[in-house]
C-alpha positions, 0 to 999 in steps of 0.5 A: 468664737462661733460667730467669728469662726462662721465669718472667717471659714464659711464666709471667708472674711478677714478678721478686720472685715468681721469686726467691721460688720454690724449685727445686722450685716452679720445676720444678713450673711448668715440668712443668705448662707442659709438660703444657699444651703436650702437651694443646694439641698433642693437641687440635690433633692430633685434629683434623688426623688426623681431617681428614687420615684422612677426607679425599679423599686419605687416607693408607694408614696412619691417622694418629693425633694423635700424628703431629701433636705435635711434643713427642712426636717427640723421644720416638720417635727410634730407638736408635743401634743401630736406626739403625746396622742400618737404615743397614747394610741400606740400604747393603747393598741398594744395593751388592747392587743395583749388583753385580747391574747390573754382572753383567747389563751384563757388567762 
């Protein structure tokens, strides 16, 4: 149903056109739609990042158009090993701080 509804709603095909497609043709349409979405996000991202970077409260780190592209956010997820190392360092830092506080207070 998802393939059929995508073809009818997103691609504007009729049912007969959808059922006449080969899987390769359908996949090509999906890829083309993804490129179109990324292009539209890029255009909006250029405007948004330029506005943010040159505003009165500009960020310390310059923002790029990619920062405003939801389709790219998923591609930037860290690897599970990196997440584990980050969590480990945060927990270790927190516990070290607690221990130092306890020593200072004489516990």
